[in-house]
N, C-alpha and C positions, 0 to 999 in steps of 0.2 A: 504494500500500500504506500503510495506516495504522499508525503506530507508537505504542505506548503507553509512557509513562514509568513506570518501576517506582515503586510506592508506597514511601515511606520513612517510614512511620508505625509506631508500636508498638501492637499490638492491646490490650495491657494498659492503656495510657494512654487509648486510645479508649474502652475499657469504663468506666474510671473517670469519664471525662467524660460518657459516656452516663448513668451512675448519677447524677451531679451534676445534669445537665439534667432527668432524670426526677423527681428529688426536688423540683426547683423547679416543674416542671409540675404535679405531683400535690400539692404542698404537704405533703410528707412521705410516708413509706410504710414498709410492713413488708417484710422480706426476701423473703418468698414472693410478695408482690404485685409488687415490683420485678423479681424474677426472671421471673415470668410475662410481664410487659410487655416485657422485654428478650430473652425467649427464651433465658435462661441458667440454668445450674444454681444453685439457692439457695446452695450452698456457695461458688460463684464470687462471687456478689453479696455474700455475707456477708464474704468476704475483703476485697473492695474497701471495704466500709463500715467494717470494723474498722480498716483502714489510715487512712481518712479521719477516723474517730473519734479515733484515737490522735494524729493531727496537728491535731486541733481544727477540722476543716473540716465536721464534722457533729456534732450532738448527738442524744442518745437519751432519749426519754421512754417508759418501758415498753418495748414492742417496736417503737415507731415512730421512725424516723430523720428528722431535719430538717437542712437546711443551717444552718450556724452563723453567728454574727456575724463570723467571720473573713473572710467574703466582703465584709462592709461595710468592713473595714479595707483590703482590696485595692481595692475600688471607689473608696474615698476617695482612695487613692493615684493610681489611673488618672485620676480626675476632676480632680485637681490637679497632674498630672505636668508640664504645661506652664503657664508663666505666663499665656499667652493664654487658657487654659481657665479659670483662676482669675478673670481679669478679666471674662470673658464672663458670669459669674454675675450680677454687679450690673447689667449692661446688660440682661440678660434680664428681671430684675425691673423695671427702669425701663421697658422696652418694654411690659410688661403693665400697669403703672400708667398710662402715658400713653395707651394704646389701649383699655383695658378688654377686651382680647382674650386668648386663650390664647397665650402667647409661648414660643418655644423657641429654643435654640441647639443646632445639630446639626453633626456632622462626618462625613466619609467615612472608612471603614476597610474595606479589602478589598472595595471595590466596593459596599458597602451603607452606608446612612446610620445614624447612631447618635445618639439624643437625649442630649445632655450635661446640659442644664438645661431645666426647664419651669416656667412660672409661670402662674397664672390671674389674669385681671382680675376686677373686681368682679362682672361678669355672666357670666363664662366658667365656668359650673358644670360643664359636661361635661368629661370626662377621656378622652383617647384615647391620647396619647403619654406614655410613662413613661420616666424616666431609665434609660439603658442599653438600651432597646428598639431593635431594628434595624428598618429599613424600606427599601423600594425607592426609590431616589433619584428615578426618573422619575415617581413618583406624588405628590410633594409639592413645595410652593413652595421650601422650603429645599433639598431634594435637587436640583431643577433649577437653583437658583442656584449650587450647588456644581459640578454638571456643566458649567455654562456656562463655567467658568473652567479646566476641564481640557483638555488637548490632545485633539483629536477622535479620535486613535488610542486614547487611554485610554478615551474614552466608548464606542467600539465594542468595546473589550476588556471593559468592564463589561457591556454589553448581551449580548455573546456568552456571558459567564459566567453572568449572572443572568437574562437574558431581559427581556421587558417585560410581565410579567403584569398583568392588569387587576384593579383593586380595585372599580371602578364602570364604568358604561357610558361615562364621560367620560375614563377613563384613556388616555393616549397609548400605543398598542401598535405603532406604525410607527416604525422608527428614523429614516427620512427626515423625518417630521413632527417628531420629537423634536429632531433636529439643527437644523432650521429654527427651532424655538422657542428653542433654546439660543443660536443666533446673535443673535436678537432680544433675549434676556435679557442677553447679554454687551454689546450695544450700549446698552441702556437702563439696565442696572444693577438691574433689578427683575424678579422672577419672580412668576407667579400660579398658583394651584391652583384650577381651576374644578370643585370637587367631584370631584376625580380620585382621592382616597384614601378619602374618606368621603362618602356621600350627605348633602347638606344642609349641608356645611361648605366654606367658601372660605378661602383663605389668600393672604398676600402675603409674599414673601421677598426678602432681599438677601444677596449674598455678602460676606464680609469677608476681607481679606488681611493678611499680615504685612509686616514691614519689607522682606523680600526680594521682595515682590510675589506670593508664592505663596498660594494659597487656604488659609485656616485652617478655615473652616466657613461657616455661614450663620445669620442670624437670620430668624425668621418669626413672624407673628401669624396666628391663625385665629379664625373666628367663624362662628356659624350663618349660612347664606346669606341668610336673610330680614332680617338686620341689616346686610348688606353692600350699601348703596345704591351705584349707580355712582360717585358722587363720592367716597364714603368708600373704596371698594375701589380705585379707579384713581388717586385724587389724594391724599386725606388720609392714608391709611395708608402709601403709598409715601414721602411726604414725611417722616413721622415716622421710619420705618425708616431711610431714607437719612441723616437727621440723626444718629440714634443710632449707626449703623454707622460714620459718619465720626468721631464722638467716640471710639468704640472703637478704630478703626485709629490715631487720633492717640495715644491712651494707649499702645497697643502699641508704636508707633514711639519713644516716649519712655521705655519701661520697660527 
């Protein structure tokens, strides 16, 4: 017999969050438009927007509501909440400069990856990952680097919760294949993304740990696959990333 845990959430809070997320998705909206998309009464949506407006979380131009810069203040706090996050910013920039690749620093939260910092190299004009954007850990080099450092019970828990959805035909969708790859990454200290998140893009990643030996997050660099020669992909970039990640971990240990 299957038992279901009772939900302990507040419907009003869920509705407010739905309104916020929809305003972001639509880049603003009118009460009637938002109500139609959320299948709610306009009066209900208006009440939530009025509360958000009074608390400075939305702004209004004419009859269109937008998210306010108050979220920038919150985001800045989250991005700098930990000393390690602050330090990671400069190393992400250094990684982009030394590799001329798109560089990112990512962390795991609630079983998903989150981009904390992103930087473009001189030739990395394409943009895919944005700060704050969530992603599936198994689809990326940074994500697999993080997963490799987690207990296997936690990995299976994440897979059970979020699944292994495919982004391209190269994405790993078999948990046994994933675990085998994670074992290799843990042994070698380097992870690879063989066009598993985005067609035509390869990436290299490395995990980084804190003074207590626990995973903090991962650095990764990505570039169009046609610029990734075997030597650059398998030797040059891993060497650069490992060197920078070692410097980062040393600074963390001394901070």
